N, C-alpha and C positions, 0 to 999 in steps of 0.2 A: 382540850378542844377549844376551839378559836373562838371568841366573843363575836356574835354577828354585829354589835355595835361597834366593836373596834374596828373591825374589817371596813365598815361603812366609813370610819374616820380615816381610814387608811390614804384616802385620796380626797383632799381638798385642793380646789384652786386657789389662786391667790385672793386677797379679800376684795380686790376691785372687780372680782369676777371677769378677767379678761383671758382671751386665748391670744396666742401670737403667731404670726407667720413671717419667715426671712422675706425681708424687701426686695434683694435684688433677684429673687425667683419670681416676682410679680410681674418682670418687665418679659420673662421667657417662659409661657405656657409649657408644661409637659403635654405627653401626648394624650387626647382624648379617649381613644379606645388603644385596645391589643395591637401591637404592630412588631412585626418581624425585624423591624429596624433595631440595630444595636447603638446607633448615633442619632440624635435627634437636635436639630439647629433651628435657632430663631433669631430673628433680626430685628432690631428696635434703632432705627437711624443707622449712625455709625458703628453700633455695637452690635456684636453677634455672641450669643449665648449656646453653647454647645454642652448637651447632655451625652455621657457615654456610659451605657450599662456595664453593670460589675457583674462578678459571678454569683450565683444563689444556688448553694447546695442543699437538695430536698432530702427527707427523711429516706428514700429509696435508694440514696447515692447518685442519683442522676444530677447533672449540673446544667444550668441555664444561664445564658446572658440575656437578661430581658429588662426592659425599660418599665419604671412606672408608667399607670395611666388611669385616668377615669376620675371620679369623685372621691373614689378612697384616697388615692395617691395625693389629693390635695388635704384631706382630713389628716394623713399620716404627716404630712410636712408641718401642719398645726400641732398634732398630737408631740412630735419629736421636739420642736422648737418651744412650745410651752412647757414641756416637762423640763428643759433645759433651764428654761426662764425659772420655773418655780422652784426648782431643787438647786439651782446654781450648780449644777454637776454635769459631767460630760457622760455618765453611766445612765442609761433609761432603761429602769425597771418596768416590766412589760405586765405580769399578771393581774394584779388587782388595778393597777394605774390604766391599764387598757381597759377594762372593764368599766371603771369610773368615769373616765374621759367620755366613751361612747354615750354612757347615760348623761352625762351633764351637756353635750353638743346635740342630744336628740336623736342619736342613732340608736336604733332598737337593736339591743343585745340579742345574739341567737350565735350558736355555732358557726352557722354558714357567714353572718356578718362579720364577726371576730375573724374569722379566717381569711375574708377578702381584706379586711385592714391590717391582718398581720402579712400577708403577702407583700401588700404594697409597702408596710414599713421594712421589709426586707429590701425591696427592690429600690427604695430611697436611698436606705443606709450603704447600699453597694455601689450608689451612683457617684460618678466624677462628673463635677460642672466645672467647665473651661469658659472664660470670657475674653473675647478679643474686641479691640477698637483699632481702626485704621483712621489715622489724620493726614489729610494730604495738603501740603502747602506748595509754593510755586516751584520750588527746586527739592523738594523732599517728600517723604513719607514716612509717618512715624506708626509702628505698630506694637500695641500694648496687648501682653497676654498676662492671664492671672488664671488659677484654678484650686481647686479643693477636691477632695473625697468626702461625702457626707458622714461617713462611719468608717470604722477601723475595725470592729471586732463586734460579732455576733455571737451569744451563747443561748442556744433553743433546747429545750427537751420537750419531745412531741410525746404523746400518748398515742395508745393504739389507733383512736378515732381521728388523730390528726390535730386535736387541741393541743395548746400549750400544757404540759404536766410539770409535775414538781420533783421527781425523784431524781433528776440531775442538778439538783440547786437552782440557783436564781436564772429566770429568764431576762437577759437584758440586751441591749443594743448601747454600744459606745461610741460615741461621735468623736469625730476626728478633732484634733487640735484647732485645726484651721477653721472647720464649722463651727465649733465652739465659740472660738473668737469673734466670729461673725455674728452669732445670735446673741452673745452674753457679753462681749465688749469688755472693756476695763469699768466701766459704770454704766448707768441706765442710757447716759446721752450719747453714749458710743455702741450702743446696739444698733444692729441693722435688721430690726423687727418692726412690725407694724402691730400695734395692740388691737385687739377686735372686741367689741363688746360681746360676751357670750351669749346674751339673749339674741341680738341681731343675727350672730352665726348660726345659732340654732334656729330661728325662724327660717332663714334662707335653707338651713339644710332639710328641713321638713316640706318647705315649698318646691323643691327641685332636685334632680339627680344630674342635672347637666353639668357636667366639668366646666364648659364655658361660661356659662353663666356664674359659676364660683369665680373662674378668671376674671370675669369683666367686672363683678363687684368688688372683688381684689383692689382691681386697678382704677375703678372709679373712688373707692375709698382713699387709695393712696393719692389720687389726683386732689382729692378733697382739702387735702392739708395745703395746697398750694394753689388752688384754683381760684384766681381773683377776676380773671378776665377770660372770654371765649377762647378755646383752642380747635383749630383745625385740624384733622386727621384723615389723610384720603384712604380710600378703599384699600388701595394697594399696600400702605403702609399698614393697616389692620391685618390684612390677610398675612402678610410676612410675621407679624408678631403672634397673632391668633390662629392662622389658618394652615392651610398646605398649598404647597405650589402646585400639586397634582390636582388641586379642587378647583373647578370652574367658579369664576369669579359671582356668578349668578347663584350658584348654589351655596358658597361660603356666604354672601349677602342674605340669603333668606336664613340660614342659622344662625348668624351672627344677630340681626334683628330680634330675633325670637328669644335669644338667650340674653340680649341686651335689656329687652322688655321686663323680663323676670329680675334681673339686676337692678333695674331701676325703681322697680316696686319696692326693694329692700334699700336702696340708698338715695334718701329723700334731698339731697343736696345738690343734685346734677340734672341737667336736662339735655338730651342729645338731639340734634336738628339734623337731618339729611340734607344735603345740598347737592345739588346737580342730578335730582332724580328725574332725568328725562331719557326718553328712548333714542336710541341711535348713538351716534360718536360723536355728539356734540361737545364742543370745545370748552374748558372751562372746569372749576375744580369740582371734583366728585368724591364725596366721603362724609364724614361726620363734623358736626361743630357741638363741642362740649362745652356748656355754658352753666354758671353757677345757679343754683334754684334756691329761691326764697320760700317756697313752699314746703308741704310736709310731705310730698311724695314724689320720686323723681319720673320724668318723662321722656318719652320718644315721639318726637313730633316730625 
């Protein structure tokens, strides 16, 4: 019989108590709600990030091409990236590590929550990510493209109630060589991952379920590393990166500002100021100015 103490020891984060998120995916947010689309695009300046859904085979034999979405998709990316960094392996074991991860990041463990996280893990693993950048010169246009699939193999055994079982051996997701190279690199300096303090991530997890708030918090944390002077970002640029073209600007701005306020409460080194907040079609810049903040809590002015 397994010793409970040994089982608790089976999952340990690194000594620095950090979790990790793939840096390139911060610039292009995943869907916030379930969508019937199988391709999802985000624009950030001249760069376009395209997510393509892969095939998911369910225990009843049905197949779905579905994109990851919501806050659990963000947790799934944190889990896969953190486990890769923690173990140095492309094979991510799920059974005990998944339960331990949920506990340490403040996600209440239940069969329902575990099933939601597992579903998003499977969708993330089947995902293909493509980047496109177009540069225009006076007499030429340069197009750059690159891409990768997140995972290359899944092996899962399901019990009768839909939970992960043990009869078929180890439950795991194997990351692709390209994604592993992205998050592991040759050494720590070449990793394309952002370290996140576990306690702060847990506080954010406990305070909100908004995937937009998660994305904005990650975005602010990434900018914090290089934010030495104010940066202006128009509302249209923000909608291309975080919103939907089918969404009215008025609706997007309301959702964005609500989520940004939450993110800033947990990101103390930034202040956001709305510029051009006037009715009508007045000319001039309309958007946000992100400034360094020397206080102890971020602000939206």
